[in-house]
GUZATOR-950026 format. One line per field, with one value per residue (C-alpha): chain; residue number from 1; x, y, z. Coordinates in steps of 0.1 Angstrom, whole numbers. Each point is the difference from the previous one (the first is absolute). Example, Ala and Ser with C-alpha at 12.3 -4.5 7.8 and 13.67 -1.06 7.14 Angstrom:
2
cadena = [A_A] .
num = [1_2] .
px = [123_14] .
py = [-45_34] .
pz = [78_-7] .
//
This chain:
727
cadena = [A_A_A_A_A_A_A_A_A_A_A_A_A_A_A_A_A_A_A_A_A_A_A_A_A_A_A_A_A_A_A_A_A_A_A_A_A_A_A_A_A_A_A_A_A_A_A_A_A_A_A_A_A_A_A_A_A_A_A_A_A_A_A_A_A_A_A_A_A_A_A_A_A_A_A_A_A_A_A_A_A_A_A_A_A_A_A_A_A_A_A_A_A_A_A_A_A_A_A_A_A_A_A_A_A_A_A_A_A_A_A_A_A_A_A_A_A_A_A_A_A_A_A_A_A_A_A_A_A_A_A_A_A_A_A_A_A_A_A_A_A_A_A_A_A_A_A_A_A_A_A_A_A_A_A_A_A_A_A_A_A_A_A_A_A_A_A_A_A_A_A_A_A_A_A_A_A_A_A_A_A_A_A_A_A_A_A_A_A_A_A_A_A_A_A_A_A_A_A_A_A_A_A_A_A_A_A_A_A_A_A_A_A_A_A_A_A_A_A_A_A_A_A_A_A_A_A_A_A_A_A_A_A_A_A_A_A_A_A_A_A_A_A_A_A_A_A_A_A_A_A_A_A_A_A_A_A_A_A_A_A_A_A_A_A_A_A_A_A_A_A_A_A_A_A_A_A_A_A_A_A_A_A_A_A_A_A_A_A_A_A_A_A_A_A_A_A_A_A_A_A_A_A_A_A_A_A_A_A_A_A_A_A_A_A_A_A_A_A_A_A_A_A_A_A_A_A_A_A_A_A_A_A_A_A_A_A_A_A_A_A_A_A_A_A_A_A_A_A_A_A_A_A_A_A_A_A_A_A_A_A_A_A_A_A_A_A_A_A_A_A_A_A_A_A_A_A_A_A_A_A_A_A_A_A_A_A_A_A_A_A_A_A_A_A_A_A_A_A_A_A_A_A_A_A_A_A_A_A_A_A_A_A_A_A_A_A_A_A_A_A_A_A_A_A_A_A_A_A_A_A_A_A_A_A_A_A_A_A_A_A_A_A_A_A_A_A_A_A_A_A_A_A_A_A_A_A_A_A_A_A_A_A_A_A_A_A_A_A_A_A_A_A_A_A_A_A_A_A_A_A_A_A_A_A_A_A_A_A_A_A_A_A_A_A_A_A_A_A_A_A_A_A_A_A_A_A_A_A_A_A_A_A_A_A_A_A_A_A_A_A_A_A_A_A_A_A_A_A_A_A_A_A_A_A_A_A_A_A_A_A_A_A_A_A_A_A_A_A_A_A_A_A_A_A_A_A_A_A_A_A_A_A_A_A_A_A_A_A_A_A_A_A_A_A_A_A_A_A_A_A_A_A_A_A_A_A_A_A_A_A_A_A_A_A_A_A_A_A_A_A_A_A_A_A_A_A_A_A_A_A_A_A_A_A_A_A_A_A_A_A_A_A_A_A_A_A_A_A_A_A_A_A_A_A_A_A_A_A_A_A_A_A_A_A_A_A_A_A_A_A_A_A_A_A_A_A_A_A_A_A_A_A_A_A_A_A_A_A_A_A_A_A_A_A_A_A_A_A_A_A_A_A_A_A_A_A_A_A_A_A_A_A_A_A_A_A_A_A_A_A_A_A_A_A_A_A_A_A_A_A_A_A_A_A_A_A_A_A_A_A_A_A_A_A_A_A] .
num = [1_2_3_4_5_6_7_8_9_10_11_12_13_14_15_16_17_18_19_20_21_22_23_24_25_26_27_28_29_30_31_32_33_34_35_36_37_38_39_40_41_42_43_44_45_46_47_48_49_50_51_52_53_54_55_56_57_58_59_60_61_62_63_64_65_66_67_68_69_70_71_72_73_74_75_76_77_78_79_80_81_82_83_84_85_86_87_88_89_90_91_92_93_94_95_96_97_98_99_100_101_102_103_104_105_106_107_108_109_110_111_112_113_114_115_116_117_118_119_120_121_122_123_124_125_126_127_128_129_130_131_132_133_134_135_136_137_138_139_140_141_142_143_144_145_146_147_148_149_150_151_152_153_154_155_156_157_158_159_160_161_162_163_164_165_166_167_168_169_170_171_172_173_174_175_176_177_178_179_180_181_182_183_184_185_186_187_188_189_190_191_192_193_194_195_196_197_198_199_200_201_202_203_204_205_206_207_208_209_210_211_212_213_214_215_216_217_218_219_220_221_222_223_224_225_226_227_228_229_230_231_232_233_234_235_236_237_238_239_240_241_242_243_244_245_246_247_248_249_250_251_252_253_254_255_256_257_258_259_260_261_262_263_264_265_266_267_268_269_270_271_272_273_274_275_276_277_278_279_280_281_282_283_284_285_286_287_288_289_290_291_292_293_294_295_296_297_298_299_300_301_302_303_304_305_306_307_308_309_310_311_312_313_314_315_316_317_318_319_320_321_322_323_324_325_326_327_328_329_330_331_332_333_334_335_336_337_338_339_340_341_342_343_344_345_346_347_348_349_350_351_352_353_354_355_356_357_358_359_360_361_362_363_364_365_366_367_368_369_370_371_372_373_374_375_376_377_378_379_380_381_382_383_384_385_386_387_388_389_390_391_392_393_394_395_396_397_398_399_400_401_402_403_404_405_406_407_408_409_410_411_412_413_414_415_416_417_418_419_420_421_422_423_424_425_426_427_428_429_430_431_432_433_434_435_436_437_438_439_440_441_442_443_444_445_446_447_448_449_450_451_452_453_454_455_456_457_458_459_460_461_462_463_464_465_466_467_468_469_470_471_472_473_474_475_476_477_478_479_480_481_482_483_484_485_486_487_488_489_490_491_492_493_494_495_496_497_498_499_500_501_502_503_504_505_506_507_508_509_510_511_512_513_514_515_516_517_518_519_520_521_522_523_524_525_526_527_528_529_530_531_532_533_534_535_536_537_538_539_540_541_542_543_544_545_546_547_548_549_550_551_552_553_554_555_556_557_558_559_560_561_562_563_564_565_566_567_568_569_570_571_572_573_574_575_576_577_578_579_580_581_582_583_584_585_586_587_588_589_590_591_592_593_594_595_596_597_598_599_600_601_602_603_604_605_606_607_608_609_610_611_612_613_614_615_616_617_618_619_620_621_622_623_624_625_626_627_628_629_630_631_632_633_634_635_636_637_638_639_640_641_642_643_644_645_646_647_648_649_650_651_652_653_654_655_656_657_658_659_660_661_662_663_664_665_666_667_668_669_670_671_672_673_674_675_676_677_678_679_680_681_682_683_684_685_686_687_688_689_690_691_692_693_694_695_696_697_698_699_700_701_702_703_704_705_706_707_708_709_710_711_712_713_714_715_716_717_718_719_720_721_722_723_724_725_726_727] .
px = [880_12_-26_10_-26_19_28_36_6_34_3_23_-22_20_34_27_30_34_32_14_-29_-35_-28_-28_-31_-26_-36_-11_30_11_31_28_31_30_24_33_37_27_34_12_-29_-17_-37_-15_-35_-18_-36_-21_-35_-20_32_17_31_-6_33_28_21_10_20_-10_21_15_34_7_23_33_8_31_23_19_-30_-8_-35_-17_0_26_23_2_20_-14_8_-5_17_6_-37_-10_-1_-22_-23_-7_-12_-38_0_16_9_-37_-16_-38_-8_-38_-30_-36_-29_-35_-30_-17_-33_-18_-22_6_-17_22_-10_0_10_-8_-23_-17_15_33_9_34_7_34_22_30_33_23_36_23_37_29_33_24_32_-15_-23_-30_-33_-24_-35_-11_-38_-18_-36_-15_-33_-19_14_35_28_11_31_20_29_-6_27_-10_17_32_33_20_-23_-13_11_12_5_-10_25_-20_-31_6_-35_1_-28_14_-21_-6_6_5_-35_-17_1_-16_25_13_36_12_3_4_-21_-26_-25_-12_11_-18_-2_23_-13_29_16_20_31_-7_-2_38_-2_-32_9_16_-32_-22_16_-16_7_-16_4_17_13_27_1_21_6_-2_-22_-18_-38_-28_-28_-28_16_-24_12_-15_15_1_-22_-28_7_-2_23_2_28_-5_1_-26_0_31_6_33_20_14_-21_8_9_13_33_1_29_-9_22_-18_-34_1_-13_13_-14_18_-7_2_31_2_25_27_-7_-17_-32_-18_6_-17_-8_-16_-27_-7_-7_4_-29_-18_15_-30_-4_-35_-6_-27_-7_-27_11_-33_12_29_-23_-23_27_-2_33_15_-28_-3_36_-4_-13_-37_-11_17_-24_-28_-24_0_-33_18_18_-19_5_2_-8_15_8_30_22_27_-3_3_34_11_-6_17_-31_3_26_5_21_-18_27_27_19_16_27_11_-25_5_-31_-9_23_-12_-29_-23_-23_30_1_-20_-23_8_-36_1_0_-27_-6_-18_-32_-23_12_-2_-36_-7_12_-20_-31_7_6_-32_-21_12_1_37_12_31_23_38_20_37_23_-20_28_32_33_-7_23_31_-13_18_36_17_6_-18_-10_-25_-20_-37_-18_-33_-21_7_-21_8_-18_-27_-10_-25_0_-28_-23_5_-6_-33_-10_8_-17_-31_-4_9_35_32_33_30_34_31_34_29_31_25_15_12_-12_16_-18_-34_4_10_-34_-22_-21_-6_-9_-25_-16_-2_-19_-24_-8_-7_-21_25_-5_26_34_19_36_29_37_15_37_29_-5_12_17_24_11_-31_-23_-37_-2_25_-8_1_-26_-21_-3_-8_-29_-16_7_-18_-30_-2_4_-28_-22_4_-17_-26_17_3_32_7_38_17_35_0_11_-24_-28_3_-36_5_-33_-16_18_-3_-31_5_28_-27_22_35_15_33_-1_-1_-34_-22_22_26_-26_7_38_2_-25_1_0_-34_-1_11_-35_0_31_-5_-27_24_30_-5_-35_8_13_-30_-20_14_-9_3_-20_-20_-28_19_-26_21_29_18_20_6_-37_10_33_12_36_-9_0_-6_-29_-19_5_-36_-34_-26_-19_29_3_-34_10_30_-24_-8_33_24_-15_3_-24_15_-10_6_-19_34_-10_-11_-38_-3_12_-26_-28_8_-10_-26_-15_33_7_-30_19_25_-27_-17_29_6_33_-9_-9_-19_12_26_0_30_-15_30_37_32_29_10_-31_-33_-17_-38_-15_-34_-7_-31_-8_3_-32_-24_-5_15_30_27_23_32_23_34_18_36_17_-22_-34_-23_-33_-21_-27_-15_-26_-16_-4_16_-35_-27_-20_-33_5_-3_24_5_35_15_29_27_21_27_-16_8_36_9_34_22_16_-30_-32_5_-30_-24_-24_-35_-24_-27_-25_-16_-18_22_-1_24_-4_9_30_17_25_21_32_26_23_37_6_-37_-26_-35_-19_-34_-24_-26_-26_-28_-35_-23_-36] .
py = [701_36_25_37_23_33_12_9_37_16_28_26_3_-13_4_28_2_17_-7_-25_-10_-12_-2_-26_3_-28_5_11_23_-17_-17_20_-16_20_-13_15_-9_7_14_-33_-5_-26_-2_12_0_7_-4_18_-7_30_18_-28_-16_-36_-4_23_7_-34_-10_-24_-21_-33_-14_-24_-29_10_-16_-21_20_-31_-21_-7_15_-17_-31_13_6_36_18_28_33_23_-18_32_8_-31_19_29_-24_-17_34_6_23_32_23_3_31_5_-4_1_-1_-10_2_-14_-8_-33_-11_-32_-26_-36_-31_-30_-35_-5_22_22_21_-4_33_16_36_7_37_16_28_-11_15_-16_12_-10_2_2_-13_17_-18_-33_14_-17_10_-15_10_3_-1_13_-5_19_-13_15_-28_-2_-1_-25_4_-23_1_-6_-9_7_-19_17_-9_9_-17_-32_-31_8_-17_18_-2_22_21_32_13_18_7_25_0_31_-16_-31_-14_-30_-28_-33_-22_-35_-8_7_-35_-14_-31_4_24_-25_21_15_39_20_33_25_32_1_6_-32_-24_-8_-11_-19_-19_-30_-8_8_-26_-33_-34_-8_-27_25_34_26_30_27_27_9_30_-16_-3_-11_18_7_20_19_29_27_33_19_27_-24_-11_-35_-9_-32_-10_-27_-8_-6_-21_-21_-15_-12_17_-10_5_31_2_29_7_25_25_3_30_21_-18_-6_-31_-11_-27_-33_-25_-37_-14_-32_-28_22_30_20_17_3_-9_26_7_32_11_-9_14_-5_-8_30_11_11_23_-1_27_14_14_-26_-37_-11_17_-23_-30_18_9_-17_14_-34_-13_33_-1_-33_-5_-8_-36_-19_-31_6_-25_0_-19_-30_20_0_5_-32_-10_-34_-25_-25_-29_23_8_-35_-3_34_-9_-35_-20_-13_-1_10_-32_-33_-23_0_-28_21_25_4_5_-3_8_-28_-24_-1_-24_12_-31_-18_23_0_30_20_3_38_10_27_1_-32_-6_-6_30_23_-11_11_34_2_-10_27_25_-8_-1_36_18_1_1_-23_-24_2_-32_2_-31_-19_-5_-23_12_15_-24_18_33_25_10_-22_25_-24_9_-28_2_0_-7_15_-27_-32_-7_-22_-35_13_31_-8_30_-11_-11_32_20_-18_2_37_10_-20_24_30_5_9_-16_23_-14_3_4_0_6_-2_30_-23_25_-14_-33_19_18_-33_-16_31_-7_-37_10_27_-23_-26_25_8_-36_-8_32_22_35_16_-9_8_-1_0_9_-14_-2_13_7_-22_12_2_34_18_15_1_38_3_10_-36_-12_32_-10_-36_9_21_-27_-25_24_7_-36_-9_25_-19_-29_22_-8_24_1_3_1_-5_9_22_36_23_15_34_4_-23_-16_29_-9_-38_-5_-39_9_-4_-3_-1_-9_18_8_-18_-17_-20_-30_17_-1_-39_8_19_28_34_33_9_32_-16_2_38_7_-22_22_28_-18_-33_7_34_-21_-23_-26_-27_-36_3_-32_11_-16_-21_-7_-24_22_-25_-20_-29_-9_-9_-15_-6_7_35_25_32_22_21_36_10_-4_-20_31_18_-29_10_36_-9_-9_37_17_-23_6_-29_-13_-33_-9_-33_-14_-14_-22_-36_-7_-15_33_19_-24_8_37_0_33_18_-19_16_33_-18_-17_35_23_7_1_27_36_29_26_2_25_3_9_-1_-7_3_-21_-26_8_-6_-1_2_-3_-1_-16_-2_-32_3_-18_14_28_-19_12_-17_16_-14_12_-13_12_-3_-1_27_-13_27_17_13_26_-6_19_-21_31_-21_-17_11_26_-12_-37_-21_-27_-29_-1_-32_9_-25_13_-12_-8_22_-6_-21_3_-22_-16_1_-21_10_-20_19_21_17_2_27_11_34_23_28_29_26_19_-29_4_-30_-2_-32_-14_-23_-18_-3_-19_1_18_0_-9_13_-11_27_-13_20_-6_-3_9] .
pz = [948_-3_-8_-4_14_-6_-22_-3_2_-9_23_16_32_30_-14_2_-22_-1_-20_24_25_-3_26_-1_21_7_-12_34_7_31_-14_-17_-17_-12_-27_-10_-8_25_-9_-11_-23_21_2_33_14_32_13_24_14_13_3_21_-13_-11_-22_4_-31_-13_-30_-28_-25_-8_-1_-30_1_-14_-33_-3_-24_-11_-8_-38_-3_-30_-21_-23_30_-6_26_20_-14_30_28_19_2_20_33_-12_-18_33_14_-1_29_-9_-29_-10_-17_-2_-37_3_24_-7_23_1_22_-2_15_-5_18_-6_9_15_-7_38_28_31_-20_-32_-15_4_-7_-16_2_-1_-14_-19_-7_-27_2_-29_11_-25_10_-25_12_-12_-27_15_19_24_13_36_2_31_9_29_15_28_23_-12_-27_-26_-21_-23_-24_-37_-25_-36_-27_-13_-14_30_25_-13_20_36_33_33_28_24_0_21_6_34_25_25_32_19_34_20_-7_16_-25_-4_-17_-9_-8_-36_-16_-34_6_26_15_26_30_29_-3_24_12_7_-8_-31_20_18_-30_1_38_-5_-33_16_20_-29_-23_8_-17_-33_-28_-22_9_-8_22_-18_24_38_-11_-28_0_-25_-15_4_29_24_21_22_7_32_-15_-10_-36_-12_-27_-20_-25_-26_-37_-27_-32_6_-34_-15_28_34_32_19_37_18_17_28_5_37_7_-25_0_-38_-16_-34_-23_2_-28_3_-19_-22_5_-16_23_-29_8_-33_-38_-21_-36_-12_-3_37_33_38_23_15_34_23_29_16_25_22_36_3_2_-17_-31_-3_-1_-25_-24_-35_-12_-4_-22_-20_-9_-17_-36_-7_-2_-27_-1_-24_13_38_5_14_27_32_38_20_35_8_26_-2_11_16_36_14_-19_10_37_-5_5_-36_-27_-36_-5_-8_17_25_-17_-28_6_-37_-27_-38_-17_-25_17_37_3_26_-3_16_31_32_4_32_9_4_-36_-1_-38_-2_-19_30_20_-30_-6_36_-9_-32_21_24_-27_-18_33_10_-34_-7_-36_1_18_1_3_8_0_-27_-25_3_13_34_17_-9_-15_22_6_-25_-27_-22_-36_-10_32_-12_-33_11_-16_18_31_29_0_25_-20_-27_-23_-22_27_20_-32_-5_37_4_-33_11_31_-18_14_-18_9_6_-12_20_-18_25_-22_29_-18_-29_-24_-31_8_4_-33_-17_12_0_-32_9_36_-10_-27_28_21_-28_-7_36_9_18_-7_24_13_32_-10_25_-1_33_2_-21_-36_-28_-22_31_10_-11_25_6_-8_-28_-35_-13_25_-4_-36_8_23_-27_-24_21_2_-36_-9_24_-18_-31_17_18_34_30_20_36_5_35_7_-32_-2_18_-22_-17_-14_-30_8_-18_-33_7_22_-1_25_27_30_14_34_-1_38_33_-1_23_-2_23_27_1_-1_33_-7_-16_17_16_-21_-33_-17_10_-20_-31_-14_0_-15_-19_-10_-16_-31_-3_17_24_4_37_7_30_20_25_28_21_11_21_-25_23_-4_-35_8_36_-10_-13_28_-22_6_-25_13_-7_14_-20_-8_-15_-24_-12_-3_-22_-28_-3_12_-20_-35_-25_-27_10_36_16_31_12_30_-2_-4_35_17_-19_10_36_-6_-26_11_-6_-31_-14_-5_-22_-20_-5_-7_-37_-18_-25_9_-15_25_29_29_23_34_24_-5_19_-12_27_20_-18_-33_-5_-35_-13_-35_-21_-19_-37_-7_27_25_29_19_20_26_14_28_8_32_12_34_16_-12_-14_8_-30_0_-34_-19_-28_-23_-29_-2_-25_19_-14_9_31_10_25_15_13_23_8_30_24_33_30_11_-32_-14_-23_30_24_-11_-37_-11_21_-21_0_-29_0_-25_-2_-25_-14_-23_-13_32_24_23_14_28_-5_19_-14_24_-2_-35_-4_-21_-11_-32_-10_-29_-8_-22_-17_13_-29_3] .
//
């Protein structure tokens, strides 16, 4: 829950004013933002960090959908009176005058229900600018918040007679870059973020786009220079810049389109089936647009701007929300050893009509009672919280690619999956069951069944759900990241809260910090996860980029922990390789933050390496404090985290194509305590493609003064558990 530990202070400190321009300074003085109106009356801002340019003068505003002057506008068929004004009313970009400015300083400390630390400071200076538009007799507000680590701004639309209902055609928020920066990017797409990252100069995005676009079950690339947020960049003069958004509610997801002649990014909203980009009713506001910046890459990882720009928790009783470490019936299906489908006899399923008792089981259906009990036993033996089961419910024989509305009912199991018996068996061993709801992107069907499905979970002991949105959206023509779907994802989370259910949504819109407001949103996929290691592999440096991009918005259910990196050992026809050493799979439990962590491999692969598996058993999923020890996007990430419920620490390092050598000082430890460190490291010469399962485990006594020299192989890493020695 949120606990204020300081107070709001209205202040003039950190602000400078004149008739047409305002200056806003961060609390530590390093960031300076200037705001003004240009000759056309368009809002303009710029941003500097330690006197280095971050954002050159950039314009702000929105273009509204032009009204149809011939359309009858109300139920009495009253004709539009001002037909000549339709063009000017579509303009929310120019013709503004500054009506008022207000400033304040805010400083609080709040406690997340779960997180990377037990307390988060929210400290910023704010500038609120009210802009009149005399030609339309209306006004808007642009609110800026400047933190020590970056800027957030949003548009606010107060209720007023001449701006009530409106439709967004385009949002024209610009981010003008100061040069041809190095960027870590994925293609701008309305339906998927499941791409490998491309590292290039901004000027190279156009030429590299075709290669960057790889096949997916649903995708819509909108521009040869379009990219998605969170976008990470590095300038030639040593600045790290991250562009994203926060608090995406009742609005379309924002991507960025690059003018690669002038190096100017502009917001690009996801359209609906009609091409419109937002249906609005005042009072309302846009999400926050964020610019995180530092001359130290570690500060990007440490930034909490995204969370701080979201509203405090809206769930009064959060006692039922808790981090989860789980295993699941998943990887054998992903590799092709098993199947989601019960039978190979059926090619067309009609729920309630197809009689599975008359079909022949295929013998490879993974979600059967006996196999699930094996996972429950494994989870109970090794201290896990829950077991995920996919493919338990009828309909998987023709679930995908048919544009099918009534594809699942979320309550009817296959004949070989005994819901009640597994509930009894798991409960007897202290294990929770994790539900799987694949919607096949038939969203109308999911909403139709949602209450019944959630009640079914409550009745059978499921406290969390992994939902999926594979394929093209139904209603047809909608996109995964449009306003309609953004509202659906939040509806699913709030509806789940009514049943005290936690949600882990896959293929959903990428997170924007809403887990602060709704902490039962315990995880998301919304990026290229471990499953792709079975589909040909991900880039070796993928997990050294994700913390700077996807994880800026919130935790990811990345599903790490694959010990058998040769997929042919699971399925002889699968020639894919996991591009990681075994030890880096351990490190990901620290570097890829999530309160929802899966040990994703099958039990028999863990049983071959029980000494290494000990780290997965030990590592917590909720933290008291986090220290970012080393970071360079695309190269390496090294993070230390302190357990929320003890004095123990855990360290993880993930390295890319060049490996990494660390010289660590353990000065984050308590100086008056002694510890024992267990170090899991790549063996000498180990790399993702060279003996990746070779590792060493060493134990040593350490203190806050201890220095460690550690080496990670190519695609490798290391992991350390540091446990307090109690007298």
